[in-house]
C-alpha positions in Angstrom: -67.5 22.9 -61.7 -64.7 22.6 -63.5 -62.5 23.7 -60.3 -64.2 21.5 -58.5 -63.3 18.3 -61.0 -59.9 19.4 -61.0 -59.2 19.8 -57.1 -60.3 15.9 -56.5 -57.5 14.5 -57.8 -55.1 16.1 -55.7 -57.5 15.5 -52.6 -57.6 11.7 -53.4 -53.6 11.8 -53.8 -53.7 13.3 -50.7 -55.8 11.1 -48.9 -53.9 8.0 -50.3 -50.5 9.4 -48.5 -52.4 9.5 -45.4 -54.0 6.0 -45.8 -50.5 4.5 -46.5 -48.8 6.5 -43.4 -51.8 5.3 -41.0 -51.2 1.7 -42.4 -47.1 1.9 -41.6 -48.3 3.3 -38.1 -49.9 0.6 -37.1 -47.8 -1.5 -38.9 -45.5 -0.5 -36.5 -47.3 -0.5 -33.2 -48.4 -4.0 -33.9 -44.9 -5.2 -34.2 -43.7 -3.3 -31.2 -46.8 -4.6 -29.5 -45.5 -8.2 -30.3 -42.0 -7.8 -29.5 -43.2 -6.9 -25.9 -43.9 -9.9 -23.6 -47.3 -9.5 -21.6 -46.6 -8.8 -17.8 -47.9 -11.2 -15.2 -50.0 -9.3 -12.6 -48.9 -9.5 -9.3 -50.2 -11.6 -6.4 -51.9 -8.6 -5.0 -53.2 -7.7 -8.4 -54.6 -10.9 -9.3 -56.4 -10.8 -5.5 -57.7 -7.2 -6.2 -59.1 -8.5 -9.7 -60.3 -12.0 -8.1 -62.5 -9.3 -5.5 -60.6 -9.9 -1.9 -61.5 -8.2 1.2 -58.9 -6.0 2.4 -58.5 -8.7 5.3 -57.5 -10.7 2.6 -55.1 -8.4 1.2 -53.0 -7.5 4.4 -52.9 -11.0 4.6 -51.3 -11.7 1.3 -49.0 -8.8 2.0 -47.8 -10.2 5.0 -46.8 -13.4 3.1 -45.5 -11.8 0.3 -43.3 -10.0 2.9 -42.3 -13.2 4.5 -41.3 -14.6 1.2 -39.5 -11.7 0.7 -37.4 -12.0 3.1 -36.9 -15.2 3.2 -35.5 -14.7 -0.3 -33.1 -12.1 1.0 -31.9 -14.1 4.2 -31.0 -17.1 1.7 -29.4 -15.0 -0.4 -27.1 -13.6 2.5 -26.5 -17.1 3.9 -25.0 -17.9 0.4 -23.2 -15.0 -0.1 -21.5 -16.2 3.2 -20.7 -19.4 2.6 -19.4 -18.7 -0.5 -17.1 -16.0 1.8 -16.5 -18.9 3.9 -15.2 -21.1 1.1 -13.0 -18.3 -0.5 -11.5 -17.9 2.7 -10.8 -21.4 3.5 -9.3 -21.7 -0.2 -6.8 -18.6 0.4 -5.8 -20.2 3.9 -5.1 -23.8 2.0 -3.0 -21.4 -0.8 -1.1 -19.9 1.9 -0.3 -23.0 3.8 1.0 -24.4 0.5 2.9 -21.7 -0.7 4.6 -21.1 3.0 5.7 -24.8 2.9 7.2 -24.5 -0.6 9.0 -20.8 0.3 10.3 -22.3 3.8 11.7 -25.1 1.6 14.2 -22.7 0.3 15.8 -22.7 3.9 17.4 -19.3 4.0 19.4 -18.7 7.2 20.2 -15.0 7.9 23.9 -14.3 8.7 24.7 -12.0 11.7 26.9 -9.0 10.1 26.3 -6.3 12.5 29.0 -6.4 16.1 27.0 -4.9 19.3 29.2 -3.8 22.2 27.7 -3.6 25.4 31.0 -2.8 27.0 30.9 -4.7 30.4 27.6 -6.5 29.4 29.6 -8.1 26.7 29.0 -7.6 22.8 27.6 -10.1 20.5 26.5 -10.2 16.6 23.3 -9.8 15.3 21.4 -10.0 12.1 20.7 -6.4 10.0 17.5 -5.7 8.6 18.3 -4.7 5.9 20.1 -8.0 5.2 17.4 -10.0 6.3 14.8 -8.1 4.0 17.2 -8.3 0.9 17.5 -12.3 1.7 13.6 -13.2 1.9 12.2 -10.7 -0.6 13.0 -12.4 -3.6 11.9 -16.0 -2.2 9.0 -14.9 -0.5 7.9 -13.2 -4.3 8.3 -16.3 -5.9 5.9 -18.0 -3.7 3.2 -14.9 -4.0 3.7 -13.6 -0.4 4.7 -10.0 0.3 5.6 -8.2 4.0 5.1 -4.7 5.3 5.3 -3.0 8.5 3.1 -0.7 10.7 5.2 1.3 13.8 3.6 3.3 16.0 5.2 5.5 18.7 3.0 5.9 21.9 2.6 5.6 25.8 1.6 2.6 28.0 -0.1 2.3 31.6 3.1 1.3 33.4 3.1 0.2 37.4 6.2 1.9 39.1 7.0 1.9 42.4 3.4 1.2 43.0 2.0 4.3 40.9 0.7 4.4 37.7 2.1 6.6 34.8 1.9 7.1 30.9 6.0 5.6 29.6 6.9 6.2 25.9 5.9 2.7 24.0 7.0 1.3 21.0 4.1 -0.9 18.4 5.0 -2.5 15.6 2.8 -4.9 13.4 3.8 -7.4 10.6 1.7 -8.5 8.2 2.6 -11.3 6.0 0.1 -11.4 2.6 -0.4 -13.7 0.0 -1.4 -13.1 -3.3 -4.7 -15.5 -2.6 -6.0 -13.2 -0.2 -4.8 -14.9 3.4 -2.8 -12.7 5.5 -0.8 -13.3 8.8 -0.5 -10.7 11.5 2.0 -10.5 14.0 1.8 -8.0 16.7 5.1 -6.9 19.0 5.3 -4.4 21.1 8.1 -2.6 23.8 9.5 0.2 25.6 12.5 2.9 23.8 16.1 2.1 24.2 17.7 3.5 27.0 21.1 4.8 25.2 22.1 8.4 26.5 23.7 9.8 23.7 20.5 9.2 21.7 17.4 11.2 21.4 14.3 10.0 22.8 13.1 9.7 19.1 16.0 7.6 18.0 15.6 5.3 21.1 12.3 4.8 20.0 13.3 4.0 16.5 15.8 1.2 17.7 13.3 -0.4 19.2 11.1 -0.6 16.4 14.0 -1.1 14.6 14.4 -4.3 16.6 11.0 -5.2 16.5 10.6 -4.9 13.1 13.1 -7.5 12.5 12.3 -9.7 14.9 8.7 -9.9 13.4 9.9 -10.6 10.3 11.7 -13.6 11.4 8.9 -14.8 13.6 6.0 -14.3 10.7 8.4 -16.3 8.2 9.9 -18.7 10.6 13.3 -17.4 9.4 16.7 -18.6 11.6 19.7 -16.2 12.0 22.7 -18.2 12.3 24.5 -18.8 15.9 21.4 -18.2 17.7 22.8 -18.8 21.0 24.6 -15.8 21.7 23.4 -14.9 25.4 25.7 -18.4 25.9 28.4 -16.9 24.1 27.9 -14.0 26.0 28.0 -15.2 29.5 31.0 -17.3 29.1 32.9 -13.8 28.0 31.6 -12.4 31.3 33.4 -15.8 32.5 36.4 -15.2 31.0 36.7 -11.6 32.0 36.0 -12.7 35.7 39.0 -14.7 35.5 36.9 -18.3 36.1 39.2 -20.1 33.1 37.7 -23.4 34.5 34.0 -22.2 33.5 35.3 -22.2 29.8 35.9 -25.5 28.0 37.1 -23.6 25.3 39.5 -21.1 27.1 42.7 -23.3 25.7 41.2 -22.4 22.1 40.6 -18.8 23.2 44.0 -18.8 24.1 45.5 -20.0 20.8 43.6 -18.0 18.9 44.6 -14.8 20.6 48.5 -15.9 20.4 48.0 -16.2 16.8 46.3 -12.9 16.1 49.7 -11.6 17.8 51.4 -12.9 15.0 49.1 -11.2 11.9 46.5 -11.7 10.0 47.7 -14.9 7.8 48.5 -17.0 10.6 45.3 -16.7 12.4 43.8 -17.5 9.3 45.5 -20.6 9.0 45.1 -21.1 12.9 41.1 -21.0 12.2 41.2 -23.4 9.0 42.3 -26.0 11.4 39.4 -25.7 13.5 36.2 -27.9 13.0 32.8 -26.6 12.7 31.8 -26.8 16.0 35.0 -25.2 17.3 34.4 -22.3 14.6 30.7 -21.7 15.9 31.7 -21.5 19.5 34.4 -19.0 19.1 32.7 -17.1 16.0 31.9 -13.9 18.2 35.7 -13.7 20.0 36.8 -14.4 16.4 36.1 -10.8 15.3 38.1 -9.7 18.6 41.2 -11.9 17.4 41.0 -10.2 13.9 41.1 -7.1 15.0 44.1 -7.7 16.9 45.9 -9.2 13.9 45.2 -6.4 12.0 47.1 -4.4 14.7 49.8 -6.7 14.6 50.3 -6.0 11.1 49.8 -2.5 11.2 52.5 -2.3 14.1 54.8 -4.7 11.9 54.2 -2.7 9.3 55.8 0.4 10.9 58.4 -1.2 12.6 59.4 -2.4 8.7 59.1 1.2 7.8 61.3 2.6 10.8 64.1 -0.2 10.1 64.3 1.0 6.1 64.4 4.8 7.1 67.0 3.7 9.5 69.1 2.3 7.0 
């Protein structure tokens, strides 16, 4: 009896602890359930609960599917409209900033002389010079450019028969920071210089197309655009047709001054107006070469005279 009395307080304590734990667990469960929002039954669940037949359930499923497809179509249409708005805004930003870039009025000088022998000579702009002059201004207004160049082939008709001939393709991209990009495709046959390898001739055409593509897509001009006219006048002079060249008297005067040396030629050149200088721009390079030779010959004669003394 005494043993039973001694175990009762311990059992009571254990029961009290178990009860407290049960109360805590029940409170936690109630709190968690209160935090959860009750889930709304779906249309199908509601129909089943209401006792809908199989045919009615199939009809409800078809209606639900049509509704979902309609919502998806609306989302796609909204996304397409947003994309159109983005593209239009990018095009407007491109046009605005391109107008600002054109306001820089960059003109690329012609710095490289190309001598074609009897076909005449001319001065052309160099791609490296053009890129160096255009890149800072383009970058200031949010533009960048790049080229894709491909050496391939093209079907060509020669003497009534078709064949694949080497061909060069260059694509120029002018991209704006807001996402719009203009694209220009140019193509042409490789060069025909016998001293070059086939790859070098294709590279020469690629360089030409890159340069012309950059000028065209940026609307950039080069100095003295009418080189062909000057080449034609040069051929007329070479053929002895002095009457066909209105600048023949100026050309003769310049060549005469060139024989007197660089100082005399420079003084004579400064007396010409801008139009005359432009018309004789190509010939002036030849005059400068002649003037340098005259100075060198004069210096050599002076040295010989000093040696005899």
